N, C-alpha and C positions, 0 to 999 in steps of 0.2 A: 423258574429262576429267581423268583422273588426272595429277597433276603440273602441270596448267594453272591459272593464277590468273585469276580473273574481274576484268576492268577495263573502263573506259569505252571502250577502243579495240577490245576483242574481243567485247563484249556486243552483242546485237541483240534486238529485240523482234519476235516473230512474232505476227500477229493470226490467231487461229483462226476458221474459218468456223463460225458458229452459225446453225442453222436455226430459224426462228420459224414455227410453224404457226398460221395464223389460221383461225377458223371463218367461212366465208363462205356466203352464199346468193345465187345468180345473180351471182356475181362481186363481191358487196359484203360487206364484213365485218359480221358479226352484232354488233348493239349489245346493251347490257345490257337495254334494254326488250324487244327481240325474244327474247333468251334467257329472260327471265322469262315470256314467253308460251308457251314450249314446254310441252306437257302433261307433267306428271310421272307416270311409271308405273314400277313395279318392273322393274329390269333382270334381277335374279336370280330365277329361278323357285323353287318350293318344293323341287325336287329338287337345287338348288344349281347348275343349269346356267343358261345365258343365254337370255333371251326375245328377243334380237335381236343385232345387230352393234354393238359399242361403237366409237365414233369417237375419243374422247379425254376428258381431264379438264379441266374449267373451274374455275379457282381463284377462284370468286366464289360467295358464299353469299346467295341471295335470301332476303328476309324476315328473320327473326331467328334463323336457324339457326347463325349464327357462334359462338354460345355453346353449341351442342349438342355431344354427344360426337363424337369424331373420325369423320369420314366423307368420302366422295368425291362430287363432283358430276360424273356421267358423262353425256355426250351420246351417245345411241345411236339406231340406226335400227330402226324397227318397220315392216316393209313398205316403203312409199315415203314414210314420214313420220318426222320426227325427234322424239325424246322426250328428257327429262332424268330422271335418277334419283339420289336421295341414297342412296348405298350405305354402310351402316354398316361400320366396321372390326370384325373379329371380337371384339375385346376392349372395344368401346365401349358396351356396355349391353345392354338387353333385345333379344331376337330372337323374333319370333313364328313359330310353326309350328303347323299344325292338329293335330299329334299330341302337342304338348307336354302338354296337359291329360290326354290318355289315358295318356301315359307316367307321369305323376305318380300317376294313379289306379292304374295297374298296379303301381307300386312299393308302394303302400299294400296292395293286394290280395295281392301276393307276400309282404308282410311284410318287405321289405328296405329300407324307408325309413330305418331307424335304423342300418343296417349301416355301421360306420366304415371297413370295408375295401372297400366297393363304390365303384366309379367309373362314372358320375358320381354325386355325392351330391345328395340333395334336401334343401332346407332352407326356412325361412321360410314354412311352411304356416300360414295364418291364415284367420279367418272374420270377415266383416262389413266394411262400408264405409259411413260416414255420408255421406249426400248431402243436398241441399237439401230433398228430399221425405221424408227419413227414413233408415232403415237399409235398405241393399240387402245381402242375405245371399248370400255366395258363399265359395268356398274357392280360394285361390291358392297356387301354389308356384313355386319357382325351382330350376333345376339347371344345372350346368355340364358342357359337353362340350368338351374341349380348352381353348381360351381363350374360348369362346362361352357367354354366359349366356342361358338360355331361361326363359320364364315362361308358365304355363298355369293354367287353372281346373279344379277338380274339384267334384263335388257336395258340398253342405254335409253331407249325411248320411254320406257316406264319410269326410269329414274328422272328423266327430264320433266315429265309430268309432275312428279313429286316435288322437284326442286322449284318449279314454277307455281306450286300450290293449286294446280288444276286437277279436277276430278278425273279419274280414269274413264276413258270412253266406255259406255255401257256395252257396246258390242264386243270390245276387247275383253271386258270382265266376264261376259257370258261365254265367250270362246275359251277363256282360261278355265272357267268352272267346268264347262263341258269336257275339256281335255282331261282334267283331273278325274272327273267321274268315269270317263272312258277307260282311264288307267287304273280304276278301282282305288283311287286315293281319297275319294269322298263319295257319300251316297248319291245315287241318281236323284235329281230333282231337289237336292238339299238347298235350303234357303238360309239366309243369315250370313255370318262371317265365314270366310273360307279358311283362314289361318288356323283356327283351333283343330280342325280335322287333320291338318298336316303336322301340327305340333305333336299330336298324339302318336304319330308314326315315327318320330325322331328318336324316341325311347332313350333319352339321355339318362334317366334314372337307372335303367337297366345297365347301361354302360358303366355308370358309377359303381353299382353293386358288383358287377363282374370284376372291375379293376381292384376293388378293395378285397375281394376274395382271392384274386391272384397274388396280392401283396402278402397274403398269409402263407404262400407256398414255401417249402423249405429251400434254403440256399444250396446250390449244387457247386462243389468245388472242382476246378479243372487244373491240370498241371501246367506249370509255367514252361 
């Protein structure tokens, strides 16, 4: 195009072919009402892998989740049935994991919860929640892995030791370590810090990678 001048005589308009993928059942396009009836189940497993085959993303937010943190509505296949799943983006808020509370407890037992040089850092440890029935006592903590925020609960007694600056009882720490080893969460007879063994099992990086791959799925259109 160097040296050429664009004018009405030499300009043309080319229409690009755009593929629109519609979600259909038995040849009929799925409606909003049918989409809402799809059972919602988690697509991403605890280990960060997929529980089934993802089909695509639907840009429709059932209920009142339009104001929720950023997420994807993914249609996926579980066996011979379709499911939908609201998949949180890694930086969009709390993520649950069965080991989150154990990891926070391990940081307290290891004595590393205050370390400013450790990553990830644990913060916002607190005790007590007022409910309609009165006070429900618990201890909760949050920590970050990469861009993901996790939240878990620990025992009130363990938190109280941490708040008072007291070292964790050696017998309690040994029982905690033995319980983790019995559950195959850390090697038998392992010495040193407990928390790193648990952190390796939370697989936050795998979750991040899986979500970013899901974000590349094609958009599926449904009928109004």
